[in-house]
Structures are given as structure tokens and as C-alpha cells.
KOLTORNU-901927 format. One line per 3 residues: their letters; for each residue x, z, y of C-alpha. Coordinates in steps of 0.5 Angstrom, whole numbers, plus 2048, in hexadecimal, padded with zeros to 3 digits. Each point is the difference from the previous one (the first is absolute). Layout:
A) X/Z/Y; ... $
This chain:
KAA) 961/972/908; 7F9/801/802; 7FF/806/804 $
TKK) 7FB/806/7FB; 7FB/803/804; 804/806/801 $
EVK) 805/7FD/803; 7FC/7FC/805; 7FC/807/802 $
SAR) 807/804/801; 802/7FA/805; 7FA/800/803 $
DLT) 7FF/807/801; 809/800/802; 7FE/7FA/806 $
YKA) 7FA/805/802; 803/806/801; 807/7FC/803 $
HAT) 7FA/7FD/805; 7FC/806/801; 807/804/802 $
HMK) 802/7FA/804; 7F9/800/805; 800/807/800 $
NHY) 808/800/803; 7FE/7FA/805; 7FA/804/803 $
IGE) 804/807/800; 805/7FC/804; 7FA/7FC/805 $
IKS) 7FE/807/802; 807/802/801; 801/7FB/804 $
YHD) 7FA/800/804; 801/808/801; 807/7FF/802 $
């Protein structure tokens, strides 16, 4: 079964959001450890 354009877009948005959240958490973690 081929994914519809809508499915592809929502999957891509989800991946992007997860990645953005991960990068933000990593960045905040780096700053915290730098300040400790």
C-alpha cells in the first residue's frame, strides 16, 4: 500500500517535530552542563 501525500506529510511533520524537540533538549542540556 502506497502512502498518500497526506500520510507522508504528517509523518514528515511528526519526524520534524520530534527532531526539533530533541535538538532543543540537547542544546538546553549542553548549556546546563556547561554552567554546572
